C-alpha positions in Angstrom: 0.0 0.0 0.0 1.5 3.3 -1.0 1.9 6.3 1.3 0.7 9.8 0.4 4.0 11.5 1.2 4.3 15.1 2.2 6.1 17.1 -0.4 7.2 20.6 -1.5 7.5 22.0 -5.1 9.7 25.0 -5.9 11.1 26.6 -9.0 10.4 26.3 -12.7 11.7 24.2 -15.6 12.3 20.5 -16.0 11.3 18.5 -12.9 13.9 17.2 -10.4 12.9 14.8 -7.7 15.1 14.9 -4.5 15.1 11.8 -2.2 16.6 12.1 1.2 18.2 9.4 3.4 17.7 7.5 6.6 16.1 9.6 9.4 16.4 12.8 7.4 13.8 15.2 6.0 13.0 16.9 2.8 14.5 20.1 4.4 17.9 18.5 3.9 17.9 19.8 0.3 16.8 23.4 1.2 20.1 25.1 0.2 20.5 22.9 -2.9 17.0 23.9 -4.1 17.9 27.6 -3.5 20.6 27.2 -6.1 18.6 25.1 -8.6 15.0 26.5 -8.6 15.8 29.1 -11.2 16.3 26.4 -13.7 14.5 23.3 -12.3 11.1 22.5 -10.8 12.4 21.0 -7.6 10.2 18.4 -5.8 11.4 17.1 -2.5 9.4 14.9 -0.2 9.5 13.1 3.2 9.9 9.4 3.0 7.1 7.4 4.6 7.3 7.6 8.4 9.7 10.6 8.2 8.8 14.3 8.8 5.3 15.1 7.9 4.6 11.9 6.0 2.3 9.2 7.5 3.7 6.4 9.4 3.0 3.0 7.8 1.3 0.2 9.8 3.5 -2.6 8.6 7.2 -3.2 7.8 8.3 -2.2 4.2 11.0 -2.7 1.7 12.6 -0.7 -1.0 10.0 -1.6 -3.6 7.4 0.1 -1.3 9.5 3.2 -1.3 9.7 3.0 -5.1 5.8 2.7 -5.1 5.6 5.9 -3.0 7.8 7.8 -5.4 5.8 6.7 -8.4 2.5 7.6 -6.7 3.9 11.1 -6.0 5.1 11.5 -9.6 1.6 10.4 -10.8 -0.1 12.7 -8.4 1.9 15.7 -9.6 1.4 14.6 -13.2 5.0 14.8 -14.5 5.8 12.4 -17.3 9.6 12.4 -17.0 12.1 14.0 -14.6 15.7 14.1 -13.2 15.8 12.0 -10.0 18.5 12.3 -7.3 19.0 10.8 -3.9 21.3 10.9 -1.0 22.4 7.7 1.0 19.3 5.5 1.1 17.7 7.9 -1.4 20.6 7.0 -3.7 19.3 3.5 -3.7 15.6 4.4 -4.1 16.4 6.5 -7.3 18.2 3.6 -9.2 15.5 1.1 -8.1 12.9 3.5 -9.4 15.0 4.0 -12.7 15.2 0.2 -13.1 11.4 -0.2 -13.0 10.5 3.0 -14.8 13.4 3.7 -17.3 11.2 5.8 -19.5 10.6 8.3 -16.7 14.4 9.1 -16.2 16.1 12.1 -17.7 19.1 11.7 -15.4 20.0 10.1 -12.1 22.0 11.3 -9.1 23.5 8.8 -6.8 24.9 10.8 -3.9 26.8 9.3 -1.0 25.4 5.9 -1.6 26.8 2.3 -1.9 26.9 -0.9 -4.0 29.4 -3.7 -4.5 29.9 -4.0 -0.7 32.2 -6.8 0.4 31.2 -9.2 3.2 33.4 -7.0 5.5 31.5 -3.9 4.4 28.1 -5.5 5.0 29.3 -6.8 8.5 30.1 -3.2 9.5 26.7 -1.9 8.5 24.8 -4.7 10.1 26.9 -4.3 13.2 25.6 -0.7 13.5 22.0 -1.9 13.1 22.5 -4.7 15.7 23.9 -2.1 18.2 20.9 0.1 17.7 18.5 -2.8 18.4 20.5 -3.9 21.4 21.3 -0.5 23.1 18.7 1.8 21.6 19.1 4.4 18.8 20.0 7.4 21.1 22.9 5.5 22.5 24.4 5.0 19.0 23.8 8.5 17.7 27.3 9.7 18.5 28.7 6.8 16.4 26.4 7.8 13.5 27.2 11.5 13.6 30.9 10.7 13.7 30.5 8.8 10.5 28.3 11.5 8.9 30.3 14.7 9.8 34.0 15.7 9.8 35.5 16.5 13.2 36.1 20.1 12.2 32.5 20.7 11.2 31.2 18.9 14.3 33.4 21.1 16.5 32.4 24.4 14.8 28.7 23.6 14.3 27.4 21.5 17.3 24.0 23.1 16.8 23.6 21.4 13.3 24.8 18.1 14.8 22.2 18.4 17.5 19.5 19.2 15.0 20.5 16.2 12.9 20.4 14.0 16.1 16.9 15.4 16.9 15.6 14.4 13.4 16.6 10.8 14.1 15.1 10.9 17.6 11.9 12.3 16.2 11.7 9.4 13.6 9.7 6.5 15.0 12.3 3.9 16.1 10.6 1.1 14.1 10.8 3.3 11.0 14.4 4.3 11.5 15.4 0.6 12.0 13.3 -0.5 9.0 14.9 2.0 6.6 18.4 1.1 8.1 17.6 -2.6 7.4 16.7 -1.6 3.7 19.9 0.4 3.4 22.0 -2.6 4.9 20.2 -5.2 2.8 20.0 -3.5 -0.7 22.7 -4.5 -3.1 22.5 -2.7 -6.4 25.6 -4.3 -8.0 23.9 -7.1 -9.9 21.7 -4.7 -11.8 23.2 -1.3 -12.0 24.4 -2.0 -15.5 20.7 -1.9 -16.6 20.5 1.8 -15.8 20.8 3.5 -19.2 20.2 7.1 -18.1 23.1 9.5 -17.5 24.3 9.2 -13.9 26.3 11.3 -11.6 27.9 9.8 -8.5 29.0 12.2 -5.8 30.6 11.1 -2.5 32.9 12.4 0.2 36.5 11.3 0.2 36.3 10.4 3.8 32.9 8.7 3.8 33.5 5.3 5.4 30.3 3.5 4.4 29.8 5.1 0.9 33.5 5.4 0.1 35.3 6.2 -3.2 36.3 2.6 -3.7 32.6 1.5 -3.9 31.7 4.5 -6.0 34.4 3.7 -8.5 32.9 0.3 -8.9 29.5 1.7 -9.4 30.7 4.2 -11.9 32.4 1.5 -13.9 29.2 -0.6 -13.8 26.9 2.1 -15.1 26.9 2.7 -18.9 26.8 6.5 -18.6 28.4 7.8 -15.4 30.6 10.5 -14.1 32.1 10.3 -10.6 32.9 13.3 -8.3 34.9 12.7 -5.1 34.8 15.7 -2.8 37.9 15.8 -0.5 37.8 16.5 3.2 34.1 15.4 3.4 32.4 12.4 5.0 28.7 11.5 4.4 26.6 14.5 5.1 27.7 16.4 2.1 24.5 18.5 1.7 24.4 19.6 5.3 28.2 20.3 5.6 29.1 21.6 2.2 26.2 22.5 -0.1 28.3 25.3 -1.5 30.8 22.6 -2.9 28.1 20.2 -4.1 25.8 22.6 -5.8 28.0 23.6 -8.7 28.8 20.1 -9.6 25.2 18.9 -9.4 23.9 22.0 -11.3 26.4 21.6 -14.2 25.5 17.9 -14.5 21.8 18.7 -14.6 22.1 21.4 -17.1 24.3 19.3 -19.4 21.6 16.6 -19.4 18.7 19.0 -19.4 17.6 17.9 -22.9 17.9 14.1 -22.4 15.0 12.2 -23.7 14.4 9.0 -21.7 15.0 5.8 -23.7 
């Protein structure tokens, strides 16, 4: 059963759907939208159970998240668009593109992962296990240390606390459900099926969505460019939108006239 997700539309021009990650909100992309809405119709939404979107009554998987995105696209009435997502959102976008290739003008895979080794998977699943055993609040410092650089955390403790509060405000069963999806989704076997132009962006110091994995992803995708941002970890849009925006904007403009195939 699809969820009628809360969303915001700003700007004019070709449509761009923005998909946030685990325990985040559509507000994550606020500064990015400020730099894109003169050229693109930016549609950002809260994933099911996040922010202002309804909480589902049963566990769900990535295909349900794809269903929600398709329901939103259909509701708004846009035939084709650019799609881009961060972290888990960078898995939802490709899964959507695999099912609906004719809807995709371009695809952004931001701070996401595929081709994880057994060791990589073990690390992710250990975090999920720790949250189930100790409780999510007790593991938050570990998560934020993975998401933000030490300098940023020292200089902007207010933003770190705000991000922690987003997680705390997300129902625990939802947060663990989406973390399970992130841990259990492996795009490697089918990424080569994505024919649309793709842009991969990740932080050089991102441990879970690291450059090694992103290079493998770029090699698997037929039409891909890879951007590695030095001195950044996972939260590239919260910590350094000013560095990400020009890269993303240029890619979108270059692929503005793409016709889905």
